[in-house]
HTML snippet that shows the backbone in 3Dmol.js (N, CA, C, O; Angstrom):
<script src="https://3Dmol.org/build/3Dmol-min.js"></script>
<div id="view" style="width:600px;height:400px;position:relative"></div>
<script>
const pdb = `
ATOM      1  N   MET A   1      34.689 -13.744 -15.660  1.00  0.00           N
ATOM      2  CA  MET A   1      36.004 -14.571 -16.128  1.00  0.00           C
ATOM      3  C   MET A   1      37.235 -14.490 -15.056  1.00  0.00           C
ATOM      4  O   MET A   1      38.343 -14.945 -15.339  1.00  0.00           O
ATOM      5  N   ARG A   2      37.004 -13.996 -14.055  1.00  0.00           N
ATOM      6  CA  ARG A   2      38.170 -13.969 -12.812  1.00  0.00           C
ATOM      7  C   ARG A   2      38.553 -15.358 -12.656  1.00  0.00           C
ATOM      8  O   ARG A   2      39.663 -15.890 -12.683  1.00  0.00           O
ATOM      9  N   ALA A   3      36.751 -16.085 -12.396  1.00  0.00           N
ATOM     10  CA  ALA A   3      37.307 -17.430 -12.075  1.00  0.00           C
ATOM     11  C   ALA A   3      37.897 -18.558 -12.920  1.00  0.00           C
ATOM     12  O   ALA A   3      38.322 -19.632 -12.493  1.00  0.00           O
ATOM     13  N   ARG A   4      37.850 -18.098 -14.317  1.00  0.00           N
ATOM     14  CA  ARG A   4      38.339 -18.993 -15.210  1.00  0.00           C
ATOM     15  C   ARG A   4      39.932 -18.364 -15.409  1.00  0.00           C
ATOM     16  O   ARG A   4      40.648 -19.087 -16.102  1.00  0.00           O
ATOM     17  N   GLY A   5      40.509 -17.226 -14.936  1.00  0.00           N
ATOM     18  CA  GLY A   5      41.598 -17.096 -15.274  1.00  0.00           C
ATOM     19  C   GLY A   5      41.682 -15.940 -15.952  1.00  0.00           C
ATOM     20  O   GLY A   5      42.850 -15.602 -16.145  1.00  0.00           O
ATOM     21  N   GLY A   6      40.447 -14.831 -16.607  1.00  0.00           N
ATOM     22  CA  GLY A   6      40.796 -14.283 -17.365  1.00  0.00           C
ATOM     23  C   GLY A   6      40.627 -12.910 -16.723  1.00  0.00           C
ATOM     24  O   GLY A   6      41.143 -12.699 -15.625  1.00  0.00           O
ATOM     25  N   ALA A   7      39.878 -11.901 -17.400  1.00  0.00           N
ATOM     26  CA  ALA A   7      39.692 -10.768 -17.006  1.00  0.00           C
ATOM     27  C   ALA A   7      39.260  -9.812 -18.273  1.00  0.00           C
ATOM     28  O   ALA A   7      39.778  -9.969 -19.378  1.00  0.00           O
ATOM     29  N   TRP A   8      38.149  -8.689 -17.985  1.00  0.00           N
ATOM     30  CA  TRP A   8      37.281  -7.994 -18.657  1.00  0.00           C
ATOM     31  C   TRP A   8      37.892  -6.535 -18.176  1.00  0.00           C
ATOM     32  O   TRP A   8      38.112  -6.202 -17.012  1.00  0.00           O
ATOM     33  N   PHE A   9      38.135  -5.656 -19.515  1.00  0.00           N
ATOM     34  CA  PHE A   9      38.429  -4.283 -19.316  1.00  0.00           C
ATOM     35  C   PHE A   9      37.476  -3.376 -19.792  1.00  0.00           C
ATOM     36  O   PHE A   9      37.363  -3.494 -21.012  1.00  0.00           O
ATOM     37  N   ALA A  10      36.629  -2.381 -19.240  1.00  0.00           N
ATOM     38  CA  ALA A  10      36.104  -1.506 -19.391  1.00  0.00           C
ATOM     39  C   ALA A  10      36.651  -0.335 -20.443  1.00  0.00           C
ATOM     40  O   ALA A  10      37.404   0.418 -19.826  1.00  0.00           O
ATOM     41  N   LEU A  11      36.540  -0.040 -21.510  1.00  0.00           N
ATOM     42  CA  LEU A  11      37.354   1.011 -22.329  1.00  0.00           C
ATOM     43  C   LEU A  11      36.230   2.290 -22.579  1.00  0.00           C
ATOM     44  O   LEU A  11      35.091   2.304 -22.111  1.00  0.00           O
ATOM     45  N   ALA A  12      36.805   3.294 -23.384  1.00  0.00           N
ATOM     46  CA  ALA A  12      36.415   4.533 -23.419  1.00  0.00           C
ATOM     47  C   ALA A  12      34.946   3.854 -24.665  1.00  0.00           C
ATOM     48  O   ALA A  12      34.878   2.822 -25.333  1.00  0.00           O
ATOM     49  N   ASP A  13      34.154   4.822 -24.523  1.00  0.00           N
ATOM     50  CA  ASP A  13      32.940   4.605 -25.503  1.00  0.00           C
ATOM     51  C   ASP A  13      32.401   3.628 -25.693  1.00  0.00           C
ATOM     52  O   ASP A  13      31.990   3.273 -26.798  1.00  0.00           O
ATOM     53  N   GLY A  14      32.261   2.795 -24.312  1.00  0.00           N
ATOM     54  CA  GLY A  14      31.469   1.262 -24.204  1.00  0.00           C
ATOM     55  C   GLY A  14      32.204   0.274 -24.768  1.00  0.00           C
ATOM     56  O   GLY A  14      31.520  -0.726 -24.986  1.00  0.00           O
ATOM     57  N   ARG A  15      33.425   0.170 -25.110  1.00  0.00           N
ATOM     58  CA  ARG A  15      34.547  -0.841 -25.778  1.00  0.00           C
ATOM     59  C   ARG A  15      34.716  -1.594 -24.725  1.00  0.00           C
ATOM     60  O   ARG A  15      34.616  -0.974 -23.665  1.00  0.00           O
ATOM     61  N   GLN A  16      34.994  -3.001 -24.617  1.00  0.00           N
ATOM     62  CA  GLN A  16      35.550  -3.572 -23.671  1.00  0.00           C
ATOM     63  C   GLN A  16      36.754  -4.487 -24.115  1.00  0.00           C
ATOM     64  O   GLN A  16      37.000  -4.549 -25.320  1.00  0.00           O
ATOM     65  N   LEU A  17      37.281  -4.978 -23.500  1.00  0.00           N
ATOM     66  CA  LEU A  17      38.702  -5.631 -23.774  1.00  0.00           C
ATOM     67  C   LEU A  17      38.687  -6.816 -23.035  1.00  0.00           C
ATOM     68  O   LEU A  17      38.578  -6.793 -21.809  1.00  0.00           O
ATOM     69  N   HIS A  18      38.800  -7.965 -23.751  1.00  0.00           N
ATOM     70  CA  HIS A  18      38.542  -9.533 -22.721  1.00  0.00           C
ATOM     71  C   HIS A  18      39.780 -10.114 -22.989  1.00  0.00           C
ATOM     72  O   HIS A  18      40.339  -9.952 -24.073  1.00  0.00           O
ATOM     73  N   ILE A  19      40.219 -10.736 -22.141  1.00  0.00           N
ATOM     74  CA  ILE A  19      41.496 -11.344 -21.852  1.00  0.00           C
ATOM     75  C   ILE A  19      41.417 -12.801 -21.279  1.00  0.00           C
ATOM     76  O   ILE A  19      40.974 -13.008 -20.149  1.00  0.00           O
ATOM     77  N   GLY A  20      41.864 -13.805 -22.104  1.00  0.00           N
ATOM     78  CA  GLY A  20      41.286 -15.304 -21.375  1.00  0.00           C
ATOM     79  C   GLY A  20      42.836 -15.950 -21.339  1.00  0.00           C
ATOM     80  O   GLY A  20      43.893 -15.426 -21.687  1.00  0.00           O
ATOM     81  N   VAL A  21      42.623 -17.033 -20.891  1.00  0.00           N
ATOM     82  CA  VAL A  21      43.968 -17.839 -20.625  1.00  0.00           C
ATOM     83  C   VAL A  21      43.571 -18.979 -21.092  1.00  0.00           C
ATOM     84  O   VAL A  21      42.379 -19.274 -21.176  1.00  0.00           O
ATOM     85  N   GLU A  22      44.683 -19.865 -21.501  1.00  0.00           N
ATOM     86  CA  GLU A  22      44.664 -21.294 -22.150  1.00  0.00           C
ATOM     87  C   GLU A  22      46.004 -21.699 -21.493  1.00  0.00           C
ATOM     88  O   GLU A  22      47.044 -21.099 -21.222  1.00  0.00           O
ATOM     89  N   ARG A  23      45.562 -22.936 -21.351  1.00  0.00           N
ATOM     90  CA  ARG A  23      46.597 -23.891 -20.239  1.00  0.00           C
ATOM     91  C   ARG A  23      47.357 -24.298 -21.603  1.00  0.00           C
ATOM     92  O   ARG A  23      46.832 -24.624 -22.667  1.00  0.00           O
ATOM     93  N   GLY A  24      49.105 -24.165 -21.212  1.00  0.00           N
ATOM     94  CA  GLY A  24      49.991 -24.730 -22.234  1.00  0.00           C
ATOM     95  C   GLY A  24      50.415 -23.421 -23.451  1.00  0.00           C
ATOM     96  O   GLY A  24      51.232 -23.615 -24.352  1.00  0.00           O
ATOM     97  N   PHE A  25      49.662 -22.077 -23.237  1.00  0.00           N
ATOM     98  CA  PHE A  25      49.734 -21.271 -23.747  1.00  0.00           C
ATOM     99  C   PHE A  25      51.230 -20.545 -24.046  1.00  0.00           C
ATOM    100  O   PHE A  25      52.058 -20.521 -23.135  1.00  0.00           O
ATOM    101  N   VAL A  26      51.492 -20.046 -25.156  1.00  0.00           N
ATOM    102  CA  VAL A  26      52.885 -19.805 -25.573  1.00  0.00           C
ATOM    103  C   VAL A  26      52.797 -18.154 -25.946  1.00  0.00           C
ATOM    104  O   VAL A  26      52.221 -18.002 -27.023  1.00  0.00           O
ATOM    105  N   PRO A  27      53.131 -17.155 -25.458  1.00  0.00           N
ATOM    106  CA  PRO A  27      52.846 -15.990 -26.386  1.00  0.00           C
ATOM    107  C   PRO A  27      53.755 -15.416 -27.573  1.00  0.00           C
ATOM    108  O   PRO A  27      54.967 -15.217 -27.490  1.00  0.00           O
ATOM    109  N   ALA A  28      52.989 -15.197 -28.635  1.00  0.00           N
ATOM    110  CA  ALA A  28      53.529 -14.906 -29.551  1.00  0.00           C
ATOM    111  C   ALA A  28      54.500 -13.589 -29.679  1.00  0.00           C
ATOM    112  O   ALA A  28      53.966 -12.525 -29.363  1.00  0.00           O
ATOM    113  N   ARG A  29      55.875 -13.545 -30.110  1.00  0.00           N
ATOM    114  CA  ARG A  29      56.636 -12.770 -30.204  1.00  0.00           C
ATOM    115  C   ARG A  29      56.455 -11.730 -31.135  1.00  0.00           C
ATOM    116  O   ARG A  29      56.738 -10.571 -30.831  1.00  0.00           O
ATOM    117  N   LYS A  30      56.004 -12.040 -32.252  1.00  0.00           N
ATOM    118  CA  LYS A  30      55.590 -10.829 -33.490  1.00  0.00           C
ATOM    119  C   LYS A  30      54.086 -10.408 -33.603  1.00  0.00           C
ATOM    120  O   LYS A  30      53.698  -9.251 -33.766  1.00  0.00           O
ATOM    121  N   ALA A  31      53.303 -11.517 -33.494  1.00  0.00           N
ATOM    122  CA  ALA A  31      52.006 -11.186 -33.890  1.00  0.00           C
ATOM    123  C   ALA A  31      51.513 -10.469 -32.778  1.00  0.00           C
ATOM    124  O   ALA A  31      52.208 -10.799 -31.817  1.00  0.00           O
ATOM    125  N   HIS A  32      50.651  -9.648 -32.434  1.00  0.00           N
ATOM    126  CA  HIS A  32      50.294  -8.604 -31.373  1.00  0.00           C
ATOM    127  C   HIS A  32      49.218  -7.856 -31.870  1.00  0.00           C
ATOM    128  O   HIS A  32      49.078  -7.603 -33.067  1.00  0.00           O
ATOM    129  N   PRO A  33      48.207  -7.380 -30.696  1.00  0.00           N
ATOM    130  CA  PRO A  33      47.484  -6.403 -30.807  1.00  0.00           C
ATOM    131  C   PRO A  33      47.851  -4.676 -30.616  1.00  0.00           C
ATOM    132  O   PRO A  33      48.395  -4.182 -29.629  1.00  0.00           O
ATOM    133  N   ALA A  34      47.497  -4.116 -31.560  1.00  0.00           N
ATOM    134  CA  ALA A  34      47.710  -2.766 -31.123  1.00  0.00           C
ATOM    135  C   ALA A  34      46.953  -1.861 -30.479  1.00  0.00           C
ATOM    136  O   ALA A  34      45.930  -2.443 -30.115  1.00  0.00           O
ATOM    137  N   LEU A  35      46.939  -0.829 -30.182  1.00  0.00           N
ATOM    138  CA  LEU A  35      46.005  -0.096 -29.101  1.00  0.00           C
ATOM    139  C   LEU A  35      46.322   1.489 -29.075  1.00  0.00           C
ATOM    140  O   LEU A  35      47.277   2.026 -28.516  1.00  0.00           O
ATOM    141  N   ARG A  36      45.252   2.128 -29.843  1.00  0.00           N
ATOM    142  CA  ARG A  36      45.628   3.441 -29.953  1.00  0.00           C
ATOM    143  C   ARG A  36      45.512   4.143 -28.632  1.00  0.00           C
ATOM    144  O   ARG A  36      44.717   3.835 -27.743  1.00  0.00           O
ATOM    145  N   VAL A  37      46.626   5.384 -28.586  1.00  0.00           N
ATOM    146  CA  VAL A  37      46.571   6.180 -27.275  1.00  0.00           C
ATOM    147  C   VAL A  37      46.351   7.551 -27.864  1.00  0.00           C
ATOM    148  O   VAL A  37      47.068   7.860 -28.815  1.00  0.00           O
ATOM    149  N   GLY A  38      45.293   8.575 -27.347  1.00  0.00           N
ATOM    150  CA  GLY A  38      44.931   9.502 -27.531  1.00  0.00           C
ATOM    151  C   GLY A  38      46.296  10.373 -27.597  1.00  0.00           C
ATOM    152  O   GLY A  38      47.331  10.083 -26.997  1.00  0.00           O
ATOM    153  N   ALA A  39      46.114  11.440 -28.399  1.00  0.00           N
ATOM    154  CA  ALA A  39      47.554  12.411 -28.452  1.00  0.00           C
ATOM    155  C   ALA A  39      47.753  12.910 -27.512  1.00  0.00           C
ATOM    156  O   ALA A  39      46.889  13.184 -26.679  1.00  0.00           O
ATOM    157  N   GLY A  40      48.708  13.102 -27.438  1.00  0.00           N
ATOM    158  CA  GLY A  40      49.555  13.624 -26.145  1.00  0.00           C
ATOM    159  C   GLY A  40      49.608  13.093 -25.169  1.00  0.00           C
ATOM    160  O   GLY A  40      50.212  13.649 -24.252  1.00  0.00           O
ATOM    161  N   ALA A  41      48.956  11.706 -24.942  1.00  0.00           N
ATOM    162  CA  ALA A  41      49.435  10.712 -23.828  1.00  0.00           C
ATOM    163  C   ALA A  41      49.874   9.696 -23.710  1.00  0.00           C
ATOM    164  O   ALA A  41      49.676   8.880 -22.810  1.00  0.00           O
ATOM    165  N   ILE A  42      50.776   9.601 -24.954  1.00  0.00           N
ATOM    166  CA  ILE A  42      51.837   8.374 -24.991  1.00  0.00           C
ATOM    167  C   ILE A  42      52.932   8.385 -24.220  1.00  0.00           C
ATOM    168  O   ILE A  42      53.569   7.373 -23.924  1.00  0.00           O
ATOM    169  N   ASP A  43      53.235   9.687 -23.813  1.00  0.00           N
ATOM    170  CA  ASP A  43      54.526   9.780 -22.964  1.00  0.00           C
ATOM    171  C   ASP A  43      54.634   9.378 -21.696  1.00  0.00           C
ATOM    172  O   ASP A  43      55.589   8.819 -21.155  1.00  0.00           O
ATOM    173  N   ALA A  44      53.344   9.771 -21.141  1.00  0.00           N
ATOM    174  CA  ALA A  44      52.727   9.676 -20.034  1.00  0.00           C
ATOM    175  C   ALA A  44      52.328   8.289 -19.627  1.00  0.00           C
ATOM    176  O   ALA A  44      52.213   8.020 -18.431  1.00  0.00           O
ATOM    177  N   LEU A  45      52.132   7.480 -20.474  1.00  0.00           N
ATOM    178  CA  LEU A  45      51.795   5.934 -20.253  1.00  0.00           C
ATOM    179  C   LEU A  45      53.061   4.975 -20.477  1.00  0.00           C
ATOM    180  O   LEU A  45      53.171   3.834 -20.028  1.00  0.00           O
ATOM    181  N   ALA A  46      54.084   5.732 -21.336  1.00  0.00           N
ATOM    182  CA  ALA A  46      55.454   5.113 -21.178  1.00  0.00           C
ATOM    183  C   ALA A  46      55.779   5.094 -20.127  1.00  0.00           C
ATOM    184  O   ALA A  46      56.094   4.118 -19.446  1.00  0.00           O
ATOM    185  N   ASP A  47      55.740   6.319 -19.819  1.00  0.00           N
ATOM    186  CA  ASP A  47      56.558   6.619 -18.457  1.00  0.00           C
ATOM    187  C   ASP A  47      56.069   5.621 -17.180  1.00  0.00           C
ATOM    188  O   ASP A  47      56.823   4.911 -16.515  1.00  0.00           O
ATOM    189  N   ARG A  48      54.618   5.757 -17.017  1.00  0.00           N
ATOM    190  CA  ARG A  48      53.864   5.224 -15.637  1.00  0.00           C
ATOM    191  C   ARG A  48      53.958   3.323 -16.049  1.00  0.00           C
ATOM    192  O   ARG A  48      53.918   2.460 -15.171  1.00  0.00           O
ATOM    193  N   LEU A  49      54.084   3.026 -17.541  1.00  0.00           N
ATOM    194  CA  LEU A  49      54.590   1.554 -17.475  1.00  0.00           C
ATOM    195  C   LEU A  49      55.930   0.969 -17.074  1.00  0.00           C
ATOM    196  O   LEU A  49      56.082  -0.142 -16.567  1.00  0.00           O
ATOM    197  N   ALA A  50      56.850   1.811 -17.350  1.00  0.00           N
ATOM    198  CA  ALA A  50      58.403   1.729 -17.370  1.00  0.00           C
ATOM    199  C   ALA A  50      58.579   1.993 -15.614  1.00  0.00           C
ATOM    200  O   ALA A  50      59.548   1.641 -14.942  1.00  0.00           O
ATOM    201  N   GLY A  51      57.090   2.861 -15.015  1.00  0.00           N
ATOM    202  CA  GLY A  51      57.831   3.021 -13.659  1.00  0.00           C
ATOM    203  C   GLY A  51      57.052   2.007 -12.798  1.00  0.00           C
ATOM    204  O   GLY A  51      57.124   2.130 -11.575  1.00  0.00           O
ATOM    205  N   VAL A  52      56.396   1.125 -13.273  1.00  0.00           N
ATOM    206  CA  VAL A  52      55.970  -0.259 -12.589  1.00  0.00           C
ATOM    207  C   VAL A  52      56.851  -1.608 -13.209  1.00  0.00           C
ATOM    208  O   VAL A  52      56.657  -2.733 -12.749  1.00  0.00           O
ATOM    209  N   GLY A  53      57.651  -1.399 -14.098  1.00  0.00           N
ATOM    210  CA  GLY A  53      58.589  -2.386 -14.425  1.00  0.00           C
ATOM    211  C   GLY A  53      58.622  -3.169 -15.969  1.00  0.00           C
ATOM    212  O   GLY A  53      59.335  -4.005 -16.524  1.00  0.00           O
ATOM    213  N   ALA A  54      57.449  -2.396 -16.287  1.00  0.00           N
ATOM    214  CA  ALA A  54      57.174  -3.126 -17.586  1.00  0.00           C
ATOM    215  C   ALA A  54      58.117  -2.448 -18.954  1.00  0.00           C
ATOM    216  O   ALA A  54      58.479  -1.272 -19.013  1.00  0.00           O
ATOM    217  N   PRO A  55      58.362  -3.381 -19.871  1.00  0.00           N
ATOM    218  CA  PRO A  55      59.326  -2.698 -20.780  1.00  0.00           C
ATOM    219  C   PRO A  55      58.474  -2.059 -21.863  1.00  0.00           C
ATOM    220  O   PRO A  55      57.350  -2.272 -22.317  1.00  0.00           O
ATOM    221  N   VAL A  56      59.632  -1.034 -22.143  1.00  0.00           N
ATOM    222  CA  VAL A  56      58.966  -0.386 -23.070  1.00  0.00           C
ATOM    223  C   VAL A  56      60.000   0.166 -24.103  1.00  0.00           C
ATOM    224  O   VAL A  56      60.896   0.969 -23.843  1.00  0.00           O
ATOM    225  N   THR A  57      59.776  -0.300 -25.108  1.00  0.00           N
ATOM    226  CA  THR A  57      60.522  -0.154 -26.682  1.00  0.00           C
ATOM    227  C   THR A  57      60.040   0.766 -27.660  1.00  0.00           C
ATOM    228  O   THR A  57      59.048   0.476 -28.329  1.00  0.00           O
ATOM    229  N   TRP A  58      60.635   1.828 -27.807  1.00  0.00           N
ATOM    230  CA  TRP A  58      60.100   2.811 -28.863  1.00  0.00           C
ATOM    231  C   TRP A  58      60.632   2.233 -30.274  1.00  0.00           C
ATOM    232  O   TRP A  58      61.646   1.543 -30.370  1.00  0.00           O
ATOM    233  N   ASP A  59      59.893   2.572 -31.243  1.00  0.00           N
ATOM    234  CA  ASP A  59      59.841   1.845 -32.553  1.00  0.00           C
ATOM    235  C   ASP A  59      59.654   3.139 -33.150  1.00  0.00           C
ATOM    236  O   ASP A  59      58.642   3.787 -32.881  1.00  0.00           O
ATOM    237  N   GLY A  60      60.670   3.646 -34.056  1.00  0.00           N
ATOM    238  CA  GLY A  60      60.881   5.127 -34.735  1.00  0.00           C
ATOM    239  C   GLY A  60      60.276   4.547 -36.448  1.00  0.00           C
ATOM    240  O   GLY A  60      60.315   5.430 -37.304  1.00  0.00           O
ATOM    241  N   ALA A  61      59.827   3.353 -36.843  1.00  0.00           N
ATOM    242  CA  ALA A  61      60.265   2.988 -38.355  1.00  0.00           C
ATOM    243  C   ALA A  61      58.503   3.433 -38.948  1.00  0.00           C
ATOM    244  O   ALA A  61      58.278   2.986 -40.073  1.00  0.00           O
ATOM    245  N   LEU A  62      57.675   3.992 -38.500  1.00  0.00           N
ATOM    246  CA  LEU A  62      56.781   4.830 -38.702  1.00  0.00           C
ATOM    247  C   LEU A  62      56.689   6.203 -38.369  1.00  0.00           C
ATOM    248  O   LEU A  62      57.476   6.867 -37.693  1.00  0.00           O
ATOM    249  N   SER A  63      55.623   6.559 -38.927  1.00  0.00           N
ATOM    250  CA  SER A  63      55.742   8.517 -39.374  1.00  0.00           C
ATOM    251  C   SER A  63      54.992   8.298 -37.729  1.00  0.00           C
ATOM    252  O   SER A  63      55.415   9.237 -37.053  1.00  0.00           O
ATOM    253  N   ALA A  64      54.245   7.594 -37.046  1.00  0.00           N
ATOM    254  CA  ALA A  64      53.263   7.568 -35.798  1.00  0.00           C
ATOM    255  C   ALA A  64      54.324   7.525 -34.680  1.00  0.00           C
ATOM    256  O   ALA A  64      55.357   6.858 -34.740  1.00  0.00           O
ATOM    257  N   ARG A  65      53.972   8.270 -33.710  1.00  0.00           N
ATOM    258  CA  ARG A  65      54.784   7.773 -32.271  1.00  0.00           C
ATOM    259  C   ARG A  65      54.251   6.130 -32.017  1.00  0.00           C
ATOM    260  O   ARG A  65      53.157   5.730 -32.415  1.00  0.00           O
ATOM    261  N   ARG A  66      55.196   5.323 -31.316  1.00  0.00           N
ATOM    262  CA  ARG A  66      54.675   4.336 -30.926  1.00  0.00           C
ATOM    263  C   ARG A  66      55.794   3.499 -29.815  1.00  0.00           C
ATOM    264  O   ARG A  66      56.994   3.758 -29.728  1.00  0.00           O
ATOM    265  N   PHE A  67      55.217   2.679 -29.193  1.00  0.00           N
ATOM    266  CA  PHE A  67      56.122   1.777 -28.478  1.00  0.00           C
ATOM    267  C   PHE A  67      55.581   0.318 -28.296  1.00  0.00           C
ATOM    268  O   PHE A  67      54.437  -0.007 -28.611  1.00  0.00           O
ATOM    269  N   TYR A  68      56.529  -0.547 -27.746  1.00  0.00           N
ATOM    270  CA  TYR A  68      55.941  -1.784 -27.813  1.00  0.00           C
ATOM    271  C   TYR A  68      56.382  -2.276 -25.965  1.00  0.00           C
ATOM    272  O   TYR A  68      57.383  -2.024 -25.294  1.00  0.00           O
ATOM    273  N   THR A  69      55.162  -3.020 -25.656  1.00  0.00           N
ATOM    274  CA  THR A  69      55.456  -3.316 -24.087  1.00  0.00           C
ATOM    275  C   THR A  69      55.159  -4.677 -23.934  1.00  0.00           C
ATOM    276  O   THR A  69      55.396  -5.311 -24.963  1.00  0.00           O
ATOM    277  N   GLU A  70      54.718  -5.351 -22.995  1.00  0.00           N
ATOM    278  CA  GLU A  70      53.890  -6.596 -23.069  1.00  0.00           C
ATOM    279  C   GLU A  70      53.521  -6.632 -21.524  1.00  0.00           C
ATOM    280  O   GLU A  70      54.119  -6.130 -20.573  1.00  0.00           O
ATOM    281  N   ASP A  71      51.998  -7.609 -21.579  1.00  0.00           N
ATOM    282  CA  ASP A  71      51.670  -8.101 -20.526  1.00  0.00           C
ATOM    283  C   ASP A  71      51.971  -8.605 -19.442  1.00  0.00           C
ATOM    284  O   ASP A  71      53.173  -8.367 -19.331  1.00  0.00           O
ATOM    285  N   PRO A  72      51.581  -9.254 -18.407  1.00  0.00           N
ATOM    286  CA  PRO A  72      52.124  -9.758 -17.399  1.00  0.00           C
ATOM    287  C   PRO A  72      52.299 -11.363 -17.846  1.00  0.00           C
ATOM    288  O   PRO A  72      52.983 -12.066 -17.101  1.00  0.00           O
ATOM    289  N   TRP A  73      51.758 -11.906 -18.924  1.00  0.00           N
ATOM    290  CA  TRP A  73      51.816 -13.179 -19.411  1.00  0.00           C
ATOM    291  C   TRP A  73      52.923 -13.296 -20.623  1.00  0.00           C
ATOM    292  O   TRP A  73      53.230 -14.390 -21.097  1.00  0.00           O
ATOM    293  N   GLY A  74      53.345 -12.372 -20.958  1.00  0.00           N
ATOM    294  CA  GLY A  74      54.432 -12.082 -21.925  1.00  0.00           C
ATOM    295  C   GLY A  74      53.813 -11.923 -23.228  1.00  0.00           C
ATOM    296  O   GLY A  74      54.414 -12.518 -24.123  1.00  0.00           O
ATOM    297  N   ASN A  75      52.869 -11.339 -23.549  1.00  0.00           N
ATOM    298  CA  ASN A  75      52.355 -10.993 -24.667  1.00  0.00           C
ATOM    299  C   ASN A  75      52.641  -9.423 -25.382  1.00  0.00           C
ATOM    300  O   ASN A  75      52.296  -8.332 -24.929  1.00  0.00           O
ATOM    301  N   ARG A  76      53.348  -9.703 -26.578  1.00  0.00           N
ATOM    302  CA  ARG A  76      53.487  -8.021 -26.664  1.00  0.00           C
ATOM    303  C   ARG A  76      52.224  -7.222 -27.206  1.00  0.00           C
ATOM    304  O   ARG A  76      51.215  -7.623 -27.787  1.00  0.00           O
ATOM    305  N   LEU A  77      52.515  -6.313 -26.926  1.00  0.00           N
ATOM    306  CA  LEU A  77      51.641  -5.154 -26.866  1.00  0.00           C
ATOM    307  C   LEU A  77      51.864  -3.816 -27.788  1.00  0.00           C
ATOM    308  O   LEU A  77      52.862  -3.189 -27.433  1.00  0.00           O
ATOM    309  N   GLU A  78      51.274  -3.335 -28.709  1.00  0.00           N
ATOM    310  CA  GLU A  78      51.455  -2.337 -29.259  1.00  0.00           C
ATOM    311  C   GLU A  78      50.753  -0.749 -28.871  1.00  0.00           C
ATOM    312  O   GLU A  78      49.527  -0.678 -28.783  1.00  0.00           O
ATOM    313  N   LEU A  79      51.356   0.127 -28.714  1.00  0.00           N
ATOM    314  CA  LEU A  79      50.700   1.156 -28.133  1.00  0.00           C
ATOM    315  C   LEU A  79      51.208   2.642 -29.299  1.00  0.00           C
ATOM    316  O   LEU A  79      52.354   3.040 -29.508  1.00  0.00           O
ATOM    317  N   ILE A  80      50.125   3.092 -29.779  1.00  0.00           N
ATOM    318  CA  ILE A  80      50.471   3.955 -31.160  1.00  0.00           C
ATOM    319  C   ILE A  80      49.498   4.862 -31.074  1.00  0.00           C
ATOM    320  O   ILE A  80      48.291   4.640 -31.169  1.00  0.00           O
ATOM    321  N   GLU A  81      50.265   6.351 -30.811  1.00  0.00           N
ATOM    322  CA  GLU A  81      49.518   7.355 -30.730  1.00  0.00           C
ATOM    323  C   GLU A  81      48.851   7.864 -31.898  1.00  0.00           C
ATOM    324  O   GLU A  81      49.367   7.882 -33.016  1.00  0.00           O
ATOM    325  N   GLY A  82      47.603   8.309 -31.602  1.00  0.00           N
ATOM    326  CA  GLY A  82      46.638   8.546 -32.634  1.00  0.00           C
ATOM    327  C   GLY A  82      45.553   9.732 -32.011  1.00  0.00           C
ATOM    328  O   GLY A  82      45.643  10.339 -30.944  1.00  0.00           O
ATOM    329  N   GLY A  83      44.719   9.813 -32.851  1.00  0.00           N
ATOM    330  CA  GLY A  83      43.572  11.476 -32.708  1.00  0.00           C
ATOM    331  C   GLY A  83      42.708  11.000 -31.617  1.00  0.00           C
ATOM    332  O   GLY A  83      41.813  11.723 -31.179  1.00  0.00           O
TER     333      GLY A  83
END
`;
const viewer = $3Dmol.createViewer("view");
viewer.addModel(pdb, "pdb");
viewer.setStyle({}, {cartoon: {color: "spectrum"}});
viewer.zoomTo();
viewer.render();
</script>
């Protein structure tokens, strides 16, 4: 996918995350994927993202700990702590 401007990421348990590009794309500000982060790892992930300049906005509206960030193209991502 690199030649077409996208990327493939290998995740745990053989899962994959495919990111593609589309000319003229405008990132959604409300719609977003949520990715589960292993219990106890969410603080380290937030610190790592903030350390490279990514936005980290914590949201306490749910009982689960979670924060929002965005990818390099401006797409909103939710990271939520879970099992």
